[in-house]
N, C-alpha and C positions, 0 to 999 in steps of 0.2 A: 725529642720525637724523631724516629726513624722513618724514612720514606721509601716507597717501592721504586726500584730502580729498572725493572723489567717490564712494568705495566704503567701506562699513561691513560688514565680515564678523565674524560672531560664531558660535561653536559653541553650539548649544542643544539642549535635550531637544525631540524633534519633537512628542510628545503635549503637553508643557506649552506649547510654542509656539502649537499649535493650540487648546488649551483656554483659555489665559490672554488671548489676544488678543481685543480689542473690535473689531477691525476686520475687515471682509468681505474675503476673498480672491477676487479677480476674475481670470477667465482672459480675456484680451483677444481681440478678434476675429481678429487675425492668426494665433493659435495653430492648430496642426494639430488634427485630431479625435483623441479618445481611442483608443488603438491597442492597449493592452496586452491580450494574450491569456491563455488559461488557464495556459499555461507560465510566464508571468511572475508570475501570481498564486501558482501553487504554489510557486515559487522564494521569493517574499516571505513566504508563510506559513511554509515551511521555516525560513527565516532567523529568524523571530520565535520560532518553537518552540525552535530551538535556543539563542537568547541567553536565552530564559526559563529554560532548564535551568542556566544559568550562575550564578556567585555574584554578590553586588550590584555588584562593582567592574567588571563587564564590560558592555559596551555594543555595539550594532551601528550603525555609521555607513552612512546611505543616501545620502550625496553632498551637493551644494549645491543650495540652493533660491534662485533669484535672483528678486528683486522689486524694485519702485519704489513709493514711496508716491504715492498721488494726492492732491492737494491742490485740486483743481478745485472741490470741494464740501465746505466744513467740516462740513456736517451728514451727509455721507455718505463719511466717510473710509474708504479701503480701500487695500488692497495689490494692485498690478497684478503678476500672476504671469508673469515672463518665461521662467523655465525651472524646470521640475519639476512641471508640472500632471499628467504621467502617473503619477508616484510619489504625489503628494498625492492625486489622484483615486481611485487604487487603495486607498490607506490608508483614505479616507473610505468606500468601499464595504465594505472589511473592517470598520471600526468599526460601520457601519450593520448589517452582518450580525450582528455580536457583540451589538450593542444590541437588535435585535429577537429574538434567540434567548434573551436572559435578561430581557426586558422585564418579564415577569409573575413570574419566580422570584427576581429579585435587583434590586429597584427601586433600591436605593442605588447599586450599580455601574452601573445603566442611566442614572442621573442624571449620573454622571462622564462616561459615554460620550456623553451628549447634549451636554455642554459642548464636545465636540470637533466636533459636527456642526452645531450651530445656536447663534447668539448668544442670550444670555438675553433680550435686549429685542426679539427678533424670531424667535420659535420656529417661525414658519410658513415661514421661508426657510432653505436650507442655507447654512453659513458659506462653503463654496466655491461660487462661482457660475460655472459654465461658460459658455462661448459660448452665446448665446440660441438658436442653431439647434438645440442639444440639451439646454438647461437644463431643459426641462420633464421630459424623459425621466429625467435625473439626479436631479432633486428627487422624482420620483414613486418612484424606487427607494429613496433614502436615507430619505424621510420615510414610506415604506411607504403611499403614496397611490395605488397602482395601481388602475385601474378594471377593470371585467370585460373590456373589449376589449383589455387589454393583455398578456394571457397569451400571445398568439402574435406579440407584437411582437419584432423582431429588433434587438438592440443589445448592444454590449460591456459597457454598464453592467448590463443585465439577466443576461448570461451570467457575467460575473465575480462579481457579488453572488450569484447562484444557486450558483456554485461554493464561495464562502466558506461560505454557510449549509449546504451539503452537507458540508463538512469540519469544522464546528465543533460539537462536542457540548456540551450544557449544562454537563456537569461538568468541561469543559475550558475554560470561558469565562475564569476566573479566572487560568489558566495563560497563556493568550494575551494577556490584559490585562497580565499581568507583562512579557511580551515586548515588547509594544507601548511600554510606559513606558520601555523601555531603548533605543529608537531615538534616534539622534541625527543632526543634519545641521549643515552650515554655512549660516547665514542670511545672504544678501548682499543689502544694501539699497543701491540706487544713489542718488547725488545728482543734481541736475538738470543737471550738466554732464558726467555720465559717458556713454560710448559704449555704450549698451545693447546694441547689435547685436554689436559686437566682442566684448564680454564674454560675451554668449550663444553666440557661435560657439565661443569658446575652452572654455567650460564643458561644451559638447554633444558631449564625447568619450565620455561614458559613456551606459548605457542604449540605447535603440534610436536610431541616428542619424537625423537628419532627411533627407529626400530633398531633392533640388535644388529642387524646386518649392516646397517647404515653407520652406525658406531664404529663396527669393525673395519668398514671401508675407509672412514675418516682416520681411524687409529693407525692402519696399515700405511696410508699415504702421506699423513700430515707432516711428518719430519724429513720428507724427501725434497731433493731439489726439483724444480719444474721438470726438467728432463727426465728425471728418474720417476716422478709421478706419471708422466705421460707413457713411459715405457711399461711399468707395471699395469697401469689402467688398460692399455691397448692389448698387451701380450698376455695379460693374466686375467684381470677383473672382468673386462668385458666378455671374454669368453666363459667365465663362471657364471655371469648374469645370463647369458644366452642359453647355457645349458640347463640352469635350474629355473628360470623364468620367475613365476610367482612363488615358487617353492624355495627361493634362495634362503629365507630365514630358517626354514626346516633343514635344508642342506647343513647349514653351519651347525645347528644343533645336533644333528645326526653325526656330522664329522667329529664334533668334540666328545660325544659319547663314545665313538669308535676309538678315538685317540687316547681318552683317559680312562675308559672302563668305569665312568661314574655318570650317575644320572645328572641331568642339567635342569635346573629349576627355571621354568619360564613364566610362572604365573605370579605377578605382584613383585617380581625382582628383575633386574637386568642380567639374568643368569647366564645367557649365552655370551653376551659380550664380556661379562666379568670372568667366565670360564676361559674365554680367548685370551684375555689380557694376562690371566694367571699362566697359561701355557707359553705365552710369547711375550715375556716381559720386555724384551729388546728385539728389535728387528732392523739391523743393519741392512744395506742394500743387498749384500751377497747372500746373506742368510735369507733375507726375504725372497730373492730369486729362487733359492732352492725350495723354500716352503711353498711359494706361490705356483711352482711347476707341479708339486705334489696336489695342491688345492685344485688346480685346473684339470689334472688327470682324474681325481675323485669326482669332480663336477661332471666329467664326461661319463664316469659310471653311473652317476646319479641320475642322469638323463636317460640312461639305459634302463634303470630300474623304474622310472616314471612311464617309460614307453618300451616295454619288453620287446616289442616287434623289431626294434633296432639291434638285437642281439644276432651277432653272426651265426652262432649255433643255435638252431631252432629248438632244440630240447631245453637247452639252458633258457632260452626265452619263454618257453611254455612253462618251465618250473618257476620262473620269476613271476610270470602272470598268475600262476596258482597262489603264489605266496602273497601277491597283492589282494587277494580275496580278503586277507585279514587286516588290510591297512598297511601303514608304513612303519609300524613300530619296530620291525626287525632290520630296517635299512642300515643302521650303523654296522651291524654285523655282516649283513650281505655286501656292503660296500668293501668291508675288509676281505671277505672271502673271493668276491670277484676281483679285486685288486690282485690278491695272490695268485688267482688263476691267470690273469694277464701276464703276470710276472714269471710264470712257470713253476710256481711254488706249490700249486694246487691243480691236479688233474681234472679233466672233464667230469670223470666218474665220481671223483671225490666231491667236487662242488655240487653235483646233482644230489649225491647222497646227503650233503649237509642240507641243502634246500629242502629236500623230503623230510628230514629229521625236524626241520622247523615247522614244516606244515603239520606234522604229526603232533608236535608239542602244542602248538596254537589250537588245533582242532580238538584234540583230546581234552585239553583244559576248558575249552568252551563247552564241551560235552557234558562234562561233569561239574560245570558251574564254577570253575576257578577263573580268577581274573588273569589277564595277559599283560597287564601294565608292569613296569618296573621289572622286566625279565632280561632286557637285551644287554644292559650294562654288565651284569654278571657273566653272560655269555661272551661279551667282548673280552672280558678279563680272562676267561677260560681259553678263548682263542689265542691270547698271548703266549699261553703255555704249550700250545700245540694241538693238532687236530684230536688226539686221544683224549685230552682234557676237556675239549668243546664237546665230544660225543658223551663223555660221562656226565658234564654239566647239564646237557639237554637231557639225558636219561634220568637224571635225579629229579627233575621236575616235571617229567612226563607221565601223566596218569597210567596205571597198569591196564592190562587188557580186562581185567575183572571190573575195575571202576568204569571203564568205557562201555562194557556191555550193560551194566546197570544203568548208566546215563542214556544210552541209546533206547533202551527198553521202555523207559518211562518219561523220558523228557523230549522236549521239541527239538527236532534236527536243526542245528545251526548250519548256515551257509548251505542250505539244501540244494540248490542247483549245482553248486560246485561239487558237494559230495556225490550226488546222484549222477552227475556227469562223469566223474572220474570212475565211479563204480561201473558205469556202462561203458566206459571208453569212448565217450563222445564229448564234443564240445557243447556245453550247456547253453551257449549263447547263439548257437546255429538255429534259430527259429524254433526253439523248444519252450515249451511252458511247464510250469510245475503243476502237477496234477495230484489232486487228493482223492484217493478212491472213495473213502467216505468223505463226503463234502464237509466244509466246515460248518456250514449251517444247512443241514439236509431239509428239504422240503417235505411236507406231510407224506406225499406219495413215494418218497425214496424207499428203496428196499435192498437188502443185502442178499436175500435168497429168492426174491420173485414171489414170496408168499406173504410175508407180513409187511405192512406198510410201516414207515417210521413212526406215524401217529399211534400205531399199536405197540410200540416198544414201551416197556416200563421206564420210569424215570431213571432207575439204576441202570439199565441198558443203554439209554441215550447218554447219560453222563459218562459211562465207561467207554462208549464209541467217541464221544467228543474229547475225552482225555487222551485218547490214542491218535487223534486225527491228524496231528503234526508230527508225530514219530516216524522213524525211518521206515518201518513196515507199511505205512500207509501212504507213502509218497513215491512219486514216480515222475519221469520226464515223458512228455507226449508232444508230438508234432502239432503246431498250432492249428492246423485245420482240422485235426483229429480232436484236439482239446475243445474246440468249439462245439463238436457234436456231442462230446462226452459230459459237457458240463452239467452238473446236477442231475445226471441221468441215473436210473437205479443200476445196480452192479450188473444184472443180468443183460441190461442194454449196452452197458460198457464193454462187456467181454469181447463181442465182435470188433468194436472199435479198437481195442487193445491189440487184437490179433493182426491188425493192419499195420501196426507200428514196426519200425525198423530197428527200434531200441530193444535189445534182448530182454533186460529185466521187465520192461513194461509189456511186451509180448507174452512173457511167461505168466503174467497175471490172468490171460484168458484161459488158462488151464483150470483155474480155480472154479469150483461149481457155485460157491456161495462166498460172501465176504462179511465176517465179523470180528470180533475181538480176538478171538482164538487164532484166525487166519492172519490178523495183523501182526500178533506176537510171534507166530511162526516164521512169518516173512521177515520180520525183524532179526530173529535169530539167525537165518540164513544169510541176510545181508550183512550182518555184524561179523560172521566169520570172514567175509571178504574185506569188510572195514578194517580189521585189526592188521590184515595182511598189507592193504594199501598204505595205510597210516600206522606203520609199525613203530613200536617203541625199540630205540637202540637196544642191541642184544648184549647188555653189560649187567654185571651183578649189582643189585641195589634195589632199594625200595622207594616208594614215593616219599617225598620230603615233608608231608603234612603241611604244604604251602608256607614252608619256612622261608624267611627273608634274610639274605646275607647281611651281616652287620653294616657293610659298606653302602647298602641300599637302603638303610633304615630312613624312616621318615623324620625330618627335621621340623620341629614345631617351635615357633617363638612362644616365649612366655610359659604358662602353665595352663594349657586347655582343660576344660572341663573333662573329667574322667581320667586324667593322667596317672593316677594311682592305680589303674587296673588296665594299663595299655597292653601288657603282654600276658599270654597265657603261661609261657615258659621261655627259657633261653637254653640253646644247645651250645655249650662252650667246650669245644675240642673233645667232643665225645661224652661230656658230661651232661646231665639234665639239672638245670638250675631253676628253681621255683622263684623267678624273678618277675615282679609284676609292673615295676615302674622304672623309668630312666634314672632317677636319682639312685636307687639301690643299685641298679646295674652298674652306674658310673662308680660308685663307692667299692663295689665288690670286684670289678674289673682292674681298678687301680691297685687295691690291695693284692690281688692274686698276682699281677705282674710285678709288684714290688718284691714278693716272695720268690718268683720264678724267673723274672726277666727284668731285674732292677735297673740295669743300665738303660733299658729302653724307655723307662719311665723318666729317669734323670735326663737323658737326652731330648726326649720329646718336650719336657717341662721347660728345659732350658731354652730350647729354640722358640717356643710358643709363649714363653712368659708366664707359666703356670699350666695346671692348677696346683703344683706342688711349690710350697714355700718354706723357708726356714724358721718363719715365725708367723704368728696370726696377726697380720699387720692392720687389719680393719676389722670393724664389726661384721658379724655374719655367722653362718654355720660352718664349723671346721671339724675336721677329724684327723687326729694324730695317727699316722700309719707307721711311724717310728720315731725314736727319740730325735727331737729336733727337726722333723719332717712332717708338715701338716698340709692336709688336703683340703682345698676350699670347695665346699659344697655349695655352690652358689650360681647366681644370675638365673638362667633359665634353662628349659629342656633343650633348646638347639645348643647352647653352650656346652652342656654335658655331653649330649649325643656326639657333637663334633670332637670333643676331647677323647671320648671312648674310641670312636672310629680311628683317630690319629694315633693314640697310643698303641692300638692293636696292630695298625699298620706298621708302626715303628718296630714293633716286636716281630713282625712277619706272621702273626697269628690270625690275621683278619679273615683269611679265607676259611678258617676253621670254626667261626662263631656265627650262629644264626638265631633269629628272633621268631617266635611265634605270636603274631599279634592276636589279641583277644577281639571279640566282636566289638567291644567299646573303642579299642585302639584302632580298628579299621574305620569306624564310623566317626570318631571324634575330629573336629576341625583342627 
């Protein structure tokens, strides 16, 4: 029987392990902040009380504690805590609360508790030493050294300690100490050759899971010396955290989309972290410094995107603020464009033109009812080929003027305040309200001409007005004080109010003698002419792409979801129209086509990936012989096949010329 040489795992009594050890337990800089909440503390205390009530043979297992011994300084030997800091920190807070509860009434037990908290040769320091960013707070709680100004301090250490103090009665202290002494864990100590990150990931399936950016943090720093960790943490990682704040997870996802030109899955998988590891399989200190400098610069750009008022150029800031109307979906591309601008590769006018094109793309697609998700990766890929390629890619998926006119005539106006503000040349947030000329729910006395009351309109007339109530022609912006007077008033009463407005399109409404469906349609037509100028489609030859999806952005589905046989309407393959309905047929046809036209790409891809082309049908399953002695395995699941199709087309250099048209079922199926 062989034995492990780089990992030593031993089941130990937790309190004994903490009390007997003469080494300090250090939380390295790459660890996440302490996050346990009151609910976790309540559960832990409940478990300790429950095991305290059992007989001596019963214990309570709290999981594994992963550490590695530091030998850098023989005079300061310590354990570096890789996994388990949340549990150990909470236990220390509980022991501290217990210690302070009975310090005066039971000095003998208090001395036992003190051995858990501090080393005998250094009672002024806690045995557990957290990241120095919050070490002072932790030590002030555990050592009961809080100053007068700390009462209003907000920290998880203070909150959880206060919870334990509130729950522990002096007459219960011995009972809780009995429960604490029955805690056990597996102490895992790593040797110098062990892969700490891989072991850390495999163990981190219990407790509160780490988020993607925390895994990235650990991965980046774990293999470095303490001095190198401190350097990267202070010079790069902390500025990234400060720049991105609560959006740090989104920053890393958007960065990876920008870098790879591929969508990054975040639901149900560790997609962001896995994508990061794929892009950075090895990070030596010099390579890391170079990459970290880029990450820090991009995080500064990200901060500008989150807060456009920080932009030195007010027009660029205005355009970024406009783009934020549509959310953050285009941030990967905008980060790239803004970085190019800062480095002198993209002029101010070119950057502004690109931001305008993106707004036109997103708004026009919204107007005609097309989705805006899964667009940015393809645009990032186009940007890699140059500005002309990006303009062409945007134009290809931007609906035409004709489609926009139809959408504006009959559909509700999306992002109405933004649209009307830009059409009027005003800031829609400057004390302006959205005004419906025909109210959304007119009262019986409302009138469009001052003659007939709403109650006298026929059902068809009322329905026709309601259908157009939220279209472009019936909407305008109005100063708040005027909007209060105009609310639900008949149109003849609104006209003099509109005449007082400083907003030109609103003031023009006062010239209308009456207001009905024909007037709404006519105003929609006039404003639409301006709309297609403000949000213009790039002037390139091409037609709308029928909402086609590039093959590299295809949806990957595990297994064979219901409806997979009718996933696609068709496939556009290098200018050819293929009647392909499902991924299995697509898989077979693509590999056969490339075997005929680009055979080496199939051979190279399959050799590197270990399939799906094999020299023999080596196991049971569905196979297709595509040449003598060459067998294509038609197997496993939809995700396997789509991944192979994407990979072999990328290998051949054809991926940019293959598009999918999803069917209604394909869009809807899970």
